[in-house]
N, C-alpha and C positions, 0 to 999 in steps of 0.2 A: 614043764607046764608053760603054756602060753600066758603072757601077761594080759590083764584086762585093759580095756580102754582107760579106765580111771587110773590104773597104775601107770600106764604110759604117759598120760597127761600130767600126773603128779611129778614123774621123773623129769619131764620136759619143763614143767613150771620151776622145779628146783634148780635145774641147770640155768634157765634164764635168769632167775633171781641171783644166783651165784655169779654169773657173768656181769650183771649190772652193778651189783654191790661190791664185786671183787672180794667176796668173803665166802667161806665155806658154810658157815652158820648164818642162816637167814631167819628173819622173824616169821612166826606163824601167820601173822596178818598179811604180810607181803606175799608169802607163799600162797595163802588162801585166795587173795585177790588175783594173782597171776593165773592160778588154777582155774578159777571161775571164768576168767576171760578166755582162756584156751578152750574150756568146755563149751562156752557159748559160741565161739568161732567154729568149733568142730560141729556142733549141732546145726548151726546155720549152713555150713558147707554140705552136710549130709542132706538137709532139706532141699538145697539147691540141686544137688545130684539126683535126688529122687524125683524132683519136678521135671528136670531135663530128661530123665529116662522115661517118664510118663508121657511127656510131649512127643518124644521120638516114637514111642509105641503107638500113639494115637495117629501118627502120620502114616504109618504102614511102611512097607518096604520102598526103598528108593528106586527109581527107574533110571 
C-alpha cells in the first residue's frame, strides 16, 4: 500500500528532528512544529506548480 502525503511528511519530520537533536526520541512539540513547516512548504510548492502549469496552458503551444 502506498503511503499518504501525511505519512511521508511525518517520517521526514521525524528524521529531521532526529538528525538535529542527535536523539532517536524527539518531543511531540518539536515533531509537530517540523511537520507543520514541511506541510506548509509542500502546500506552497504545490500551489506554485499549479500556477505555473496554468500560465503555460494559457500561453498555448510554443512556436
